[in-house]
Structure formats: C-alpha cells, structure tokens
C-alpha positions in Angstrom: -142.6 8.7 -23.2 -145.0 6.5 -21.3 -147.2 9.5 -20.5 -147.0 10.6 -24.1 -148.2 7.1 -25.3 -151.0 7.1 -22.8 -152.1 10.5 -24.1 -151.8 9.3 -27.7 -154.0 6.3 -27.0 -156.6 8.6 -25.4 -156.5 10.9 -28.4 -157.0 8.1 -30.9 -160.0 6.7 -29.0 -161.5 10.2 -28.9 -160.7 10.7 -32.6 -162.9 7.7 -33.5 -165.9 9.2 -31.7 -165.2 12.6 -33.2 -165.0 11.2 -36.7 -168.4 9.6 -36.4 -170.1 12.7 -34.9 -168.6 15.0 -37.6 -169.6 12.6 -40.4 -173.2 12.6 -39.1 -173.2 16.4 -39.0 -171.9 16.6 -42.5 -174.5 14.3 -43.9 -177.2 16.5 -42.2 -175.6 19.4 -44.1 -176.1 17.7 -47.5 -172.6 16.3 -47.8 -173.6 12.6 -48.2 -170.5 11.5 -50.2 -168.0 13.0 -47.9 -165.4 10.9 -46.0 -163.7 12.4 -43.0 -160.7 11.0 -41.1 -158.4 12.1 -38.3 -154.8 11.1 -39.1 -152.0 10.6 -36.6 -148.3 10.6 -37.3 -145.6 10.4 -34.6 -143.0 13.0 -33.8 -140.2 13.3 -31.3 -141.7 13.7 -27.7 -142.2 17.3 -26.6 -144.6 19.2 -24.3 -147.6 18.3 -26.6 -146.9 14.5 -26.6 -145.8 12.5 -29.7 -148.8 13.1 -32.1 -149.1 15.3 -35.2 -152.8 15.3 -35.9 -154.4 16.2 -39.3 -158.0 16.3 -40.4 -158.4 14.6 -43.8 -161.4 14.5 -46.1 -162.6 13.4 -49.5 -165.6 15.3 -50.8 -166.4 13.1 -53.8 -166.6 9.3 -54.4 -163.3 7.8 -55.6 -161.1 10.6 -54.3 -158.3 10.0 -51.9 -158.3 11.4 -48.4 -156.3 14.7 -48.3 -155.8 17.6 -45.9 -159.0 19.7 -45.7 -157.3 23.0 -46.6 -156.0 21.5 -49.8 -159.2 20.2 -51.3 -162.3 21.7 -49.7 -164.2 24.4 -51.7 -165.4 27.5 -49.9 -168.9 26.0 -49.4 -167.5 22.7 -48.1 -165.1 24.4 -45.8 -168.0 26.5 -44.4 -170.1 23.4 -43.6 -167.1 21.5 -42.2 -166.4 24.4 -39.8 -170.1 24.5 -38.8 -170.1 20.7 -38.2 -166.9 21.0 -36.1 -168.2 23.9 -34.0 -171.5 22.2 -33.5 -169.8 19.0 -32.2 -167.2 20.8 -30.1 -169.7 23.2 -28.5 -171.1 20.2 -26.7 -167.9 19.8 -24.8 -167.4 23.4 -23.7 -169.2 26.2 -21.9 -169.3 28.7 -24.8 -172.8 30.0 -24.9 -172.5 32.4 -27.9 -171.4 31.3 -31.3 -170.6 33.8 -34.1 -170.7 32.7 -37.8 -169.4 35.3 -40.2 -170.7 34.3 -43.7 -170.8 30.5 -42.9 -172.8 30.3 -46.1 -169.8 31.2 -48.4 -170.1 29.1 -51.6 -173.3 27.5 -50.5 -176.7 27.7 -52.2 -179.9 25.9 -52.8 -180.6 22.8 -50.8 -177.2 23.0 -49.0 -178.1 26.5 -47.8 -181.4 25.2 -46.4 -179.5 22.5 -44.5 -177.1 25.1 -43.0 -180.1 27.3 -42.0 -181.8 24.3 -40.3 -178.5 23.3 -38.5 -178.1 26.8 -37.2 -181.7 26.9 -36.0 -181.2 23.6 -34.1 -177.9 25.0 -32.6 -179.7 28.1 -31.5 -182.0 26.1 -29.2 -179.0 25.5 -26.8 -176.7 28.4 -27.7 -177.0 32.0 -28.8 -176.1 32.1 -32.5 -175.1 35.3 -34.3 -174.9 34.9 -38.0 -173.8 37.4 -40.7 -175.4 36.2 -44.0 -176.3 37.2 -47.5 -178.5 34.2 -48.1 -182.3 34.5 -47.8 -182.6 31.0 -46.5 -180.4 31.8 -43.5 -182.0 35.2 -42.9 -185.5 33.8 -42.9 -184.6 31.2 -40.2 -183.5 33.9 -37.7 -185.5 34.6 -34.6 -184.4 38.2 -34.7 -183.2 39.9 -37.9 -181.1 43.0 -38.1 -180.5 44.9 -41.3 -177.1 46.5 -41.7 -176.7 49.5 -44.0 -173.6 51.6 -44.8 -174.0 55.2 -45.9 -172.5 58.7 -45.7 -173.5 61.6 -43.5 -171.7 64.9 -43.3 -168.7 63.5 -45.3 -168.4 60.5 -42.9 -169.1 56.8 -43.5 -171.7 55.5 -41.1 -173.0 52.0 -40.5 -176.6 51.7 -39.3 -178.0 48.5 -37.7 -181.8 48.2 -37.1 -184.0 45.4 -36.0 -186.5 44.5 -38.7 -190.2 43.8 -38.1 -192.1 41.1 -40.1 -192.9 43.4 -43.0 -189.3 44.8 -43.2 -187.9 41.2 -43.0 -190.1 40.2 -46.0 -188.9 43.2 -48.0 -185.2 42.5 -47.0 -185.3 38.8 -47.9 -186.9 39.7 -51.2 -184.2 42.2 -51.8 -181.5 39.5 -51.0 -183.1 37.3 -53.6 -183.8 39.8 -56.4 -182.1 43.2 -55.9 -183.3 46.6 -54.8 -186.7 46.6 -56.6 -188.3 43.2 -55.7 -191.5 42.3 -57.5 -194.7 41.0 -55.9 -193.6 37.5 -56.9 -190.3 38.0 -55.0 -192.2 39.3 -52.0 -194.5 36.3 -52.1 -191.4 34.0 -52.2 -189.9 35.8 -49.2 -193.1 35.4 -47.3 -193.1 31.7 -48.2 -189.5 31.4 -46.9 -190.4 33.1 -43.6 -193.5 30.9 -43.1 -191.5 27.7 -43.9 -188.8 28.8 -41.4 -191.4 29.4 -38.7 -192.9 26.0 -39.3 -189.5 24.3 -39.1 -188.6 26.1 -35.8 -192.0 25.4 -34.2 -191.2 21.7 -34.6 -188.0 22.2 -32.7 -189.7 23.5 -29.5 
C-alpha cells in the first residue's frame, strides 16, 4: 500500500504537467475554450496501484467536465488525439507517427491549425498522414496519390508520388471535384505556396 501511494503521488504530479502541456497544444489547434483535466479515483490495491485515471474535458464555456469519449465530437477527438500524441512523443523513442484521417470532422481554420501542428511535428519525427483535406495535403513534404481501380476483374490500389503539377491538380480536385476550374487550380497553388512559406519558417 505504501508503494501504491508513492506511485499515486508521482502520477498526480505528472498529471499536472501533462494537463498544462495538452491544454497548450489544444489552444494551438484552435480549441481556445476547452478545459482538460486528469481525474483520479481510488480503487482497491492491485498490480497497477490504487488509481483509476480518467481524461475529462469541456469543449464549451459553461459545460461541466465529462469523460472525453462521451462529449467530444469527431473533430474535437481528432485534435485531442493529435495533442496527446504530440506531447507523449517527447517521452518515447517512436520516430514514425501515423495519422489516419486525423482531420475527421475538422474544416476551415481548425484544419489549417492541424496541418501546421503536423508540419512542426514532422521536423522531429517522420509523419505519415492519410487525409482528404486540401490544407493537410498541401503541407506535406512528399505527397502520394492513392487510387483504386479494376484490372482484369480484380480490384487494384495504385500509389504514386505526385510532382508539383500533379499536387496542384490533386489539391484542386480535393476542393472541387473531378473537373477543377482554373480558379480552383489557382487556389490550390496558393495553398501550396502558403504551406511552403510556413515550413520555411520552421527550418
């Protein structure tokens, strides 16, 4: 029991630091009103100690703190996971991080913040990201297009690295469908140029 209490005290001290770091990350991801807390309740001593730990949050002003899985929307959950991974990656030796549609439920300014956060993370880790958002695709250092099709009665998936012109076309297609206009292509070029400018400042 004494060992369990020592462990519990260490966890609570670490939780305070973790709370502050995650809140800072979430604010950088355009979640300025969010509150995040790590809650401890005590259980009978076992091999894990005496702590039951829950992550609680409130996404909007005036709302009570509740378990994340009960109140977070898809977009909020995506950004919370990105914040957690970003903070926890500093404590481990994982050098490659894979995000499968971390942009779920995210758009506009929040999508841009997620893209910028992934770009910053990619300076110290290899980041692989599956996305359908043009803001995230434009921020990539290397962009692969994935296409599914049929050949000789079989379904095939093709993956090819895109050059600058192909990236421009793909990002325009992500924004506006299979037949992008010149305006959409110009918008895609603007996204690519803005992303390059942002990444150059990270060097």
